[in-house]
C-alpha positions in Angstrom: -12.5 5.2 -36.5 -9.2 3.7 -35.7 -9.2 5.2 -32.2 -12.6 3.3 -31.5 -11.2 0.1 -32.8 -8.2 0.5 -30.6 -10.4 1.2 -27.5 -12.6 -1.7 -28.3 -9.5 -3.9 -28.7 -8.3 -2.6 -25.3 -11.6 -3.2 -23.6 -11.9 -6.6 -24.9 -8.4 -7.6 -23.7 -9.1 -6.0 -20.2 -12.5 -7.8 -20.0 -10.7 -11.2 -21.1 -8.0 -10.7 -18.6 -10.4 -10.2 -15.6 -12.6 -13.0 -16.9 -9.7 -15.4 -17.3 -8.1 -14.7 -14.0 -11.3 -14.0 -11.8 -10.4 -16.6 -9.3 -7.0 -14.9 -8.7 -8.6 -11.5 -8.4 -11.1 -12.9 -6.1 -8.6 -14.6 -3.9 -6.5 -11.6 -3.7 -9.6 -9.7 -2.7 -10.4 -12.2 0.1 -6.9 -12.0 1.4 -6.9 -8.2 1.5 -10.2 -8.2 3.3 -9.0 -10.7 6.0 -5.8 -8.7 6.5 -7.7 -5.4 6.7 -10.0 -7.0 9.4 -7.0 -8.0 11.5 -5.6 -4.5 11.3 -8.9 -3.0 12.3 -9.0 -5.3 15.4 -5.4 -4.7 16.3 -4.6 -1.1 15.1 -2.1 -0.3 17.8 -0.3 -3.5 17.5 -0.1 -3.1 13.8 1.5 0.3 14.1 3.8 -0.6 16.8 4.8 -3.9 15.1 5.5 -2.1 11.7 7.7 0.6 13.5 9.7 -2.0 15.4 10.1 -4.0 12.3 11.3 -1.1 10.4 13.8 -0.3 13.3 15.1 -3.7 13.4 15.6 -3.9 9.6 17.5 -0.6 9.7 19.7 -1.9 12.5 20.6 -5.2 10.9 21.0 -3.7 7.5 23.1 -0.9 8.9 25.5 -3.3 10.7 25.9 -5.6 7.7 26.6 -2.6 5.4 29.2 -1.4 7.9 31.0 -4.5 8.2 30.9 -5.2 4.4 32.1 -1.6 3.7 35.1 -2.1 6.1 35.8 -5.4 4.6 35.6 -4.2 1.0 37.1 -0.7 1.7 34.2 0.9 0.1 34.1 4.6 -0.1 33.4 6.3 3.3 30.0 7.4 2.0 29.0 3.8 2.3 30.1 3.8 6.0 28.2 7.2 6.6 25.1 5.5 5.2 25.6 2.5 7.5 26.1 4.5 10.5 22.9 6.5 9.7 20.9 3.2 9.3 22.2 1.9 12.6 21.4 5.1 14.5 17.9 5.3 13.0 17.3 1.7 13.8 18.4 2.1 17.3 16.2 5.2 17.7 13.3 3.5 16.5 13.8 0.5 18.7 14.8 2.6 21.8 12.0 5.4 21.3 9.2 3.5 19.4 6.5 6.1 20.1 8.8 9.0 18.5 9.5 6.5 15.8 5.8 6.1 15.3 5.4 9.9 14.6 8.0 9.6 11.8 6.1 6.5 10.7 2.9 8.3 10.5 4.3 10.8 8.2 5.6 8.2 6.0 2.3 6.4 5.9 0.5 9.7 5.1 2.9 10.0 2.2 2.3 6.4 1.2 -1.6 6.7 1.3 -1.4 9.8 -0.9 0.6 8.0 -3.5 -1.4 4.9 -3.1 -4.7 6.8 -3.7 -3.3 8.3 -6.9 -2.2 4.9 -8.1 -5.5 3.3 -7.3 -7.1 6.1 -9.3 -4.9 5.5 -12.3 -5.6 1.7 -11.9 -9.3 2.4 -11.8 -9.2 4.4 -15.1 -7.1 1.5 -16.7 -10.0 -0.9 -15.5 -12.6 1.6 -16.9 -13.6 -0.8 -19.8 -14.5 -3.4 -17.2 -17.8 -3.5 -15.6 -17.7 -2.4 -11.9 -14.6 -0.4 -12.4 -16.1 2.2 -10.4 -15.3 0.2 -7.1 -11.6 0.7 -7.9 -12.2 4.4 -8.4 -14.0 4.5 -5.1 -11.2 2.8 -3.3 -8.8 5.3 -4.7 -11.0 8.3 -3.7 -11.5 6.9 -0.1 -7.7 6.3 0.3 -6.9 9.8 -0.8 -9.5 11.1 1.8 -7.9 8.9 4.5 -4.5 10.5 3.6 -6.0 14.0 3.9 -7.6 13.2 7.2 -4.1 11.7 8.5 -2.4 15.0 7.2 -5.1 17.2 8.9 -4.8 15.3 12.2 -1.1 14.8 12.4 0.2 13.9 15.0 -3.0 14.0 17.1 -4.6 11.0 15.5 -1.8 8.8 16.6 -1.2 5.2 16.6 -4.6 3.7 16.3 -5.6 5.8 13.3 -2.6 4.2 11.3 -4.0 0.8 12.0 -7.6 1.9 10.9 -6.3 3.5 7.8 -4.4 0.6 6.6 -7.5 -1.7 7.6 -9.9 0.4 5.5 -7.4 0.6 2.6 -7.0 -3.1 2.6 -10.6 -3.9 2.9 -11.8 -1.6 0.1 -9.1 -2.7 -2.3 -10.1 -6.3 -1.6 -13.9 -5.5 -2.2 -12.9 -3.8 -5.4 -11.1 -6.8 -6.6 -13.8 -9.2 -5.6 -16.3 -6.9 -7.5 -14.4 -6.8 -10.6 -13.9 -10.8 -10.6 -17.6 -11.4 -9.6 -19.0 -9.5 -12.6 -16.2 -10.9 -15.1 -18.2 -13.9 -16.3 -19.9 -12.5 -19.2 -18.8 -9.9 -21.8 -20.0 -6.3 -21.5 -23.0 -5.3 -23.6 -22.0 -2.8 -26.2 
């Protein structure tokens, strides 16, 4: 009996939270859909841009870490870490397509984890109407991760942009569906 009451309280809180913040959920959904559309239109640019940005970040952070480590006389492991960041950053900037292969692997790992998190989030939203959209988004994200793993590295650069686009669009749709049906309490 107490378990039913706890579940009903949780369900009521979840419904109230989605209902009270439905505009925020809907705006987030729209933003995810727009960004997903851009990623779908420019998949090669998205993949290359992400790879180059990561390379630049590693290069700059490595240089800063190196200078600060020398200045503060920090342990030599910090210098080794700085040199590694600079080397990987330079590699990614100098050889962007080889860097993309590494990036494809990282994105496959990310999508695997993201899909699992979306499934867990879906089950948290289970008391809310249309929670199945979040479940659907998580399942599709895991399928996309599996396809990327199966096609590595042949699917290449464009696939990365499309995977990111599909994930963003589905997550946006899931948020809008939750928000759109949060105006009235669920029937018991």
